[in-house]
C-alpha positions in Angstrom: 18.1 -34.6 -10.9 19.1 -33.9 -14.5 17.7 -30.8 -16.1 16.5 -30.8 -19.7 19.2 -28.8 -21.5 16.6 -27.6 -24.0 14.5 -25.8 -21.4 14.2 -22.1 -21.8 16.1 -20.2 -19.2 13.8 -19.4 -16.3 14.1 -18.0 -12.8 14.8 -20.4 -9.9 11.2 -20.5 -8.7 9.9 -21.6 -12.1 12.5 -24.4 -12.3 11.9 -25.4 -8.7 8.2 -25.8 -9.2 8.5 -27.6 -12.5 11.0 -30.1 -10.9 8.7 -30.6 -7.9 5.9 -31.4 -10.3 8.1 -33.9 -12.2 9.3 -35.5 -8.9 5.8 -36.0 -7.5 4.6 -37.3 -10.9 7.5 -39.8 -10.9 6.7 -41.0 -7.4 3.1 -41.6 -8.3 4.2 -43.4 -11.5 6.5 -45.7 -9.5 3.7 -46.4 -7.0 1.4 -47.3 -9.9 4.0 -49.8 -11.3 4.6 -51.5 -8.0 3.0 -55.0 -8.2 1.9 -54.9 -4.6 -0.4 -52.0 -5.2 -0.7 -52.2 -8.9 -4.4 -51.2 -8.9 -3.5 -47.8 -7.4 -1.9 -46.5 -10.6 -4.9 -47.4 -12.7 -7.3 -45.9 -10.3 -5.7 -42.5 -9.9 -4.2 -42.3 -13.4 -0.8 -41.4 -12.3 0.4 -40.4 -15.7 -2.4 -37.9 -15.9 -1.5 -36.5 -12.5 2.1 -36.3 -13.6 1.2 -34.3 -16.7 -1.1 -32.0 -14.6 1.5 -31.4 -12.0 4.1 -30.6 -14.7 1.8 -28.0 -16.1 0.9 -26.8 -12.7 4.5 -26.4 -11.8 5.0 -24.2 -14.9 1.9 -22.1 -14.0 3.1 -21.7 -10.5 6.5 -20.6 -11.7 5.0 -18.0 -14.0 2.7 -16.7 -11.2 5.6 -16.4 -8.8 7.8 -14.9 -11.4 6.0 -11.6 -10.6 7.5 -11.8 -7.2 11.0 -11.8 -8.5 10.7 -9.8 -11.6 7.6 -7.7 -12.1 7.7 -6.1 -8.8 11.3 -4.9 -9.4 10.5 -3.8 -12.9 12.5 -6.7 -14.5 10.7 -8.6 -17.2 11.8 -11.6 -19.4 14.8 -10.3 -21.3 16.5 -8.7 -18.3 15.1 -5.2 -18.5 16.9 -3.2 -15.8 14.8 -1.3 -13.2 14.7 2.4 -13.8 14.6 3.6 -10.2 17.4 6.1 -10.2 17.5 8.8 -7.6 21.1 10.0 -7.8 20.6 12.4 -10.8 18.5 15.5 -11.1 18.5 19.0 -9.7 17.2 18.2 -6.3 14.8 21.1 -6.6 11.0 21.0 -6.7 9.8 18.3 -9.2 8.5 19.7 -12.5 5.1 17.9 -11.8 4.5 20.4 -9.0 2.6 23.5 -10.1 4.6 26.7 -9.8 2.1 28.2 -7.4 2.6 25.3 -5.0 6.5 25.3 -5.0 6.9 27.6 -2.0 4.4 25.6 0.0 6.3 22.4 -0.7 9.7 24.0 0.3 8.2 25.2 3.6 6.7 21.7 4.3 10.1 20.2 3.8 11.8 22.7 6.0 9.5 21.8 8.9 11.1 18.3 9.1 14.4 20.0 10.0 15.0 23.6 11.2 12.1 25.7 9.9 13.5 28.3 7.5 13.1 31.8 8.9 12.8 33.5 5.5 12.1 31.8 2.2 11.0 33.6 -1.0 10.0 36.6 1.1 7.9 34.6 3.6 8.8 35.3 7.2 8.4 32.6 9.9 6.0 33.6 12.6 6.4 33.0 16.4 3.0 31.3 16.9 2.4 27.6 16.7 4.5 24.6 17.8 6.9 22.2 16.3 4.2 20.6 14.2 2.3 23.7 13.0 4.0 26.9 11.8 3.0 29.9 9.7 4.9 32.1 7.3 3.7 35.6 6.1 5.0 37.7 3.2 4.9 41.4 2.6 1.7 41.0 0.6 0.0 39.6 3.6 -0.1 36.2 2.1 -0.1 33.4 4.7 1.1 29.8 4.4 0.3 27.5 7.4 2.2 24.2 7.4 1.1 21.1 9.3 3.9 18.6 9.8 3.5 14.9 9.3 4.2 12.2 11.8 7.5 12.5 13.5 8.9 10.0 15.9 11.9 11.9 17.2 10.0 14.8 18.8 7.8 15.3 21.9 4.7 15.1 19.6 5.5 11.5 18.6 2.8 9.8 20.9 0.3 12.4 19.9 1.0 11.8 16.2 0.7 8.0 16.7 -2.7 8.4 18.2 -3.8 10.6 15.3 -2.5 8.0 12.8 -4.5 5.3 14.6 -7.6 7.5 14.5 -7.2 8.0 10.7 -6.6 4.3 10.1 -9.4 2.9 12.2 -12.1 5.4 12.0 -11.0 8.3 9.7 -12.5 11.7 10.2 -11.1 14.9 11.8 -11.0 14.0 15.4 -7.2 14.8 15.4 -4.9 16.6 17.8 -3.1 18.0 14.7 -6.4 19.7 13.7 -6.9 21.2 17.2 -3.4 22.6 17.3 -3.5 24.1 13.8 -7.0 25.5 14.5 -5.6 27.7 17.3 -2.9 29.0 14.9 -5.5 29.8 12.2 -7.9 31.4 14.6 -5.1 33.9 15.6 -4.2 34.6 12.0 -7.8 35.2 11.0 -8.4 37.3 14.0 -5.5 39.5 13.0 -7.2 40.3 9.7 -5.4 38.0 7.2 -7.6 36.6 4.5 -5.2 35.1 1.8 -4.3 31.9 3.6 -3.0 28.6 2.2 -3.0 25.5 4.4 -0.5 22.8 3.5 0.9 19.6 4.9 2.4 16.2 4.2 1.1 12.8 5.5 -0.8 13.3 8.8 -0.3 17.0 8.1 -2.0 16.7 4.8 -5.0 14.8 6.3 -5.2 17.6 8.9 -5.0 20.2 6.1 -8.1 18.6 4.4 -10.0 18.9 7.7 -8.9 22.5 8.2 -9.9 23.4 4.7 -13.4 22.2 5.4 -13.5 24.1 8.7 -12.1 27.3 7.1 -13.7 27.3 3.6 -12.2 30.7 2.6 -8.7 29.2 2.8 -6.8 27.3 0.1 -5.5 23.8 0.7 -2.6 21.9 -1.0 -1.4 18.6 0.3 1.4 16.1 -0.4 0.8 12.4 0.2 -2.0 13.3 2.6 -2.8 10.3 4.8 -5.7 8.3 3.3 -5.0 4.5 3.7 -7.2 1.8 2.1 -9.1 1.4 5.3 -10.5 5.0 5.2 -11.1 6.8 1.9 -10.9 10.6 2.2 -12.6 13.3 0.2 -11.0 16.7 0.3 -13.1 19.9 0.5 -13.9 22.0 -2.6 -11.0 24.3 -1.9 -8.4 21.5 -1.9 -5.6 20.2 -4.2 -3.7 17.0 -3.6 -0.4 15.6 -4.9 0.1 11.8 -4.5 3.0 9.5 -5.4 1.7 6.3 -6.9 2.8 3.4 -4.7 2.3 5.1 -1.4 -0.3 3.0 0.3 -0.6 5.4 3.1 -2.1 8.1 0.9 -3.6 6.0 -1.9 -7.3 6.5 -1.1 -7.9 10.2 -1.4 -10.2 12.2 -3.7 -9.8 16.0 -4.2 -11.3 18.4 -6.7 -7.8 19.0 -8.1 -5.3 16.2 -7.9 -2.2 14.7 -9.4 -1.3 11.0 -9.2 2.4 10.9 -10.1 3.8 7.6 -11.2 7.6 7.5 -11.0 8.3 5.1 -13.9 9.9 1.9 -12.6 9.4 -0.6 -15.3 11.2 -0.6 -18.6 8.2 -2.0 -20.4 4.7 -0.5 -20.0 1.4 -2.1 -20.9 -2.1 -1.9 -19.4 -4.0 -4.6 -17.7 -6.2 -6.7 -20.0 -8.4 -9.7 -19.5 -5.4 -12.0 -20.3 -2.4 -9.9 -19.1 -1.8 -8.2 -15.8 -0.5 -4.6 -15.8 3.2 -4.3 -15.2 4.4 -1.3 -13.4 7.3 -2.3 -11.2 6.0 -0.6 -8.1 7.5 -2.0 -4.9 4.4 -1.4 -2.6 6.1 -2.7 0.5 8.8 0.0 0.3 6.5 2.4 2.1 9.2 4.8 3.4 10.4 5.4 -0.2 7.1 6.4 -1.8 5.7 8.3 1.2 8.7 10.5 1.8 8.4 14.3 1.1 11.6 13.9 -0.9 9.7 12.1 -3.7 8.2 15.5 -4.7 11.6 16.8 -5.6 13.6 16.3 -8.8 15.8 13.3 -8.7 16.1 12.6 -12.4 13.2 10.2 -12.6 10.9 9.8 -15.6 7.3 10.2 -14.5 3.7 10.0 -15.8 0.5 11.4 -14.5 -1.9 8.5 -14.2 -5.5 7.9 -13.2 -6.9 6.1 -10.1 -7.6 2.9 -12.1 -3.9 2.5 -12.9 -3.1 2.6 -9.2 -5.9 0.3 -8.2 -4.7 -2.3 -10.7 -1.2 -2.0 -9.3 -2.4 -2.3 -5.7 -4.4 -5.4 -6.5 -1.5 -7.0 -8.2 0.6 -6.4 -5.1 -2.0 -7.8 -2.7 -2.7 -10.9 -4.7 0.4 -11.8 -6.7 3.3 -9.5 -7.0 5.2 -9.8 -3.7 7.1 -12.6 -2.1 5.9 -11.3 1.3 2.3 -11.9 0.2 3.2 -15.5 -0.9 5.0 -16.2 2.4 2.1 -14.9 4.5 -0.3 -16.9 2.3 1.7 -20.1 3.0 1.7 -19.2 6.7 -2.1 -18.8 6.6 -2.4 -22.2 4.8 -0.4 -23.9 7.5 -2.4 -22.3 10.3 -5.6 -20.4 9.8 -6.5 -17.9 7.0 -8.3 -15.9 9.7 -4.8 -15.0 10.9 -3.6 -14.0 7.4 -3.3 -10.2 7.2 -3.1 -10.3 3.4 -6.6 -11.9 3.2 -8.0 -9.0 5.2 -6.0 -6.5 3.1 -7.3 -8.1 0.0 -10.9 -7.8 1.2 -10.4 -4.1 2.1 -8.8 -3.3 -1.3 -11.6 -5.0 -3.2 -14.5 -3.7 -1.2 -13.0 -0.2 -0.9 -11.3 0.6 -4.2 -9.4 3.9 -4.7 -11.9 6.7 -5.3 -12.4 7.1 -9.0 -11.7 3.5 -9.8 -13.3 0.0 -9.7 -12.1 -3.3 -8.3 -10.4 -5.0 -11.2 -9.1 -8.4 -12.4 -7.3 -9.6 -9.3 -10.4 -8.8 -7.1 -12.7 -10.6 -9.6 -10.4 -13.7 -9.6 -10.0 -13.4 -5.8 -7.2 -15.9 -5.4 -3.8 -17.1 -6.5 -2.9 -18.0 -10.0 -4.8 -21.0 -11.4 -1.5 -23.1 -11.4 -1.3 -22.9 -7.6 -4.9 -24.0 -7.3 -4.4 -27.0 -9.7 -1.3 -28.0 -7.8 -3.1 -27.8 -4.5 -5.9 -30.0 -5.7 -3.6 -32.5 -7.3 -1.3 -32.8 -4.3 -4.2 -32.9 -1.9 -5.8 -35.6 -4.0 -2.6 -37.6 -4.0 -2.2 -37.3 -0.2 -5.8 -38.2 0.3 -5.4 -41.3 -1.8 -2.3 -42.3 0.0 -4.0 -41.8 3.4 -6.9 -43.9 2.2 -4.5 -46.8 1.7 -4.0 -47.1 5.4 -7.7 -47.2 6.1 -8.9 -49.5 3.3 -6.5 -52.5 3.6 -4.2 -51.4 0.7 -7.1 -50.6 -1.7 -7.3 -47.2 -3.1 -10.1 -45.1 -1.6 -11.6 -42.9 -4.3 -13.6 -40.9 -1.7 -10.4 -40.2 0.2 -8.8 -38.9 -3.0 -11.8 -36.7 -3.7 -11.8 -35.3 -0.1 -8.1 -34.7 -0.3 -8.4 -32.9 -3.6 -11.1 -30.6 -2.2 -9.1 -29.9 0.9 -6.0 -29.2 -1.2 -7.9 -26.8 -3.4 -9.4 -25.0 -0.4 -5.9 -24.5 1.1 -4.2 -23.6 -2.2 -7.0 -21.1 -3.1 -6.6 -19.3 0.2 -10.0 -20.2 1.5 -8.8 -22.3 4.4 -5.7 -23.1 6.5 -5.1 -26.4 8.1 -6.5 -25.2 11.4 -9.7 -24.1 9.7 -10.7 -27.7 9.2 -11.0 -28.0 12.9 -14.6 -27.1 13.9 -14.8 -23.8 15.8 -11.3 -22.5 15.2 -12.1 -20.0 12.5 -15.2 -18.6 14.4 -13.1 -18.2 17.6 -10.4 -16.3 15.9 -12.8 -14.1 14.0 -14.8 -13.5 17.1 -11.8 -12.2 18.9 -10.8 -9.9 16.1 -14.4 -8.5 15.9 -14.4 -7.9 19.7 -11.2 -5.9 19.4 -12.5 -4.0 16.4 -15.6 -2.9 18.3 -13.8 -1.7 21.5 -10.9 -0.1 19.8 -12.7 3.1 18.6 -14.1 3.8 22.1 -10.7 3.4 23.6 -9.1 5.6 20.9 -11.8 8.3 21.2 -11.2 8.5 25.0 -7.4 8.8 24.3 -8.0 11.5 21.7 -9.9 13.7 24.1 -6.8 14.0 26.3 -4.5 14.1 23.2 -6.3 17.1 21.8 -6.5 19.0 25.1 -2.8 18.5 25.7 -1.8 19.5 22.2 -3.8 22.8 22.3 -2.1 23.7 25.6 1.3 23.5 24.0 0.5 26.1 21.2 2.2 29.5 21.3 -0.4 32.1 20.6 0.1 35.5 18.9 3.5 36.7 17.8 2.5 37.7 14.3 4.8 39.9 12.3 4.5 41.1 8.7 7.4 40.9 6.2 9.1 44.2 5.6 7.7 45.9 2.4 10.1 45.8 -0.5 11.6 49.0 -1.7 11.1 49.7 -5.4 14.9 50.0 -6.0 15.9 47.2 -3.7 18.8 45.1 -4.8 17.2 42.1 -3.1 15.0 40.5 -5.6 12.0 38.6 -4.2 11.6 35.1 -5.6 8.1 34.5 -6.9 6.7 31.2 -8.2 
């Protein structure tokens, strides 16, 4: 196939779809010119289909261009992605309020060896590997709840808590039970200036603990709040969130910061005719969710609102990832009831990030129009060709119409090929519904044992105050 040398340079997906459109159009044209079936060309207007497919190919290429370019922060013109994590001080990010810097450092330390003394805060003996407390010489207490860890003996307990958060939400967590025992001892000892903090699962537990102990202060970092379960923090809470972390996207707190680590060289907002470009790689969950993102690595950042992140999340779920496209194709070839992205799309649109509204992608609720046009055209062509074998070589217009309708249904994500078989979709959805109904009961039963076991492992007591500072001491206490 000879490419037009005058074509603008495009990515391989654009070229591929344009060439496919040209090829299909050429085949149909040749069929129309064949004297044996000369009436076919006139009936289905092969030249019109060729033109439509050529345009559709270009539209498909532009739609899928987001897969290859937008999602990596590269636009037409070769703008280089700005994700750079090698530079920077490595200290607490400047978007963290000074009063929360010590809490963040203690949260980070709990993922390794807990620091015995940081900024005058002394590690206490009570708690367990997931919940620890530090107290300074001013009787200020910081209680840290660790996030999910797979390399400790709390791994299975953490997994059950994570399932609880994802499926049903709420505070029925072993992490809350364990930390409650620690807080009860601290409060019983007479301490009143208490900050509860945590990351991920620990952040979700901190929100729950803040509601249970309203006289405390709560500060969280990427607190677990996935799209399936929106979370509202208590009045005494503050939340930090890195935009792009789907595990903690759906929270609402009285004081909050959504931190967008700039990844696209060109910024513009979503409009009725143009999708927002942000470069967020939503499927790189480990990167955005990590506690390390709250430290300085030389990245430009912006504080954004919930609508910015909702737009970005919609773009990911509907358009901006090759994974979504591949899974959509898989759903088209089987059943859309098995397509996880269709379910994710419904969740994202029916449960937008608190403080935002479902936006353009949810309103359009489907792939780019080029893909739909191509689906209808190809389906119509296949339907017409199939009709030849059932109508003695005479084109069947009804067959073409049925084929076009089926092609559009598949291309728009409404149906997969198996969904045209009566009963298949209902059977699959029925099985998923049955699992969904029984899962909470099974999980609640498991959580009863999980919480009891977790509380039994807590070390009680063992409180010790930090030594008072001498006025002329050479050791200068670090304050934030």
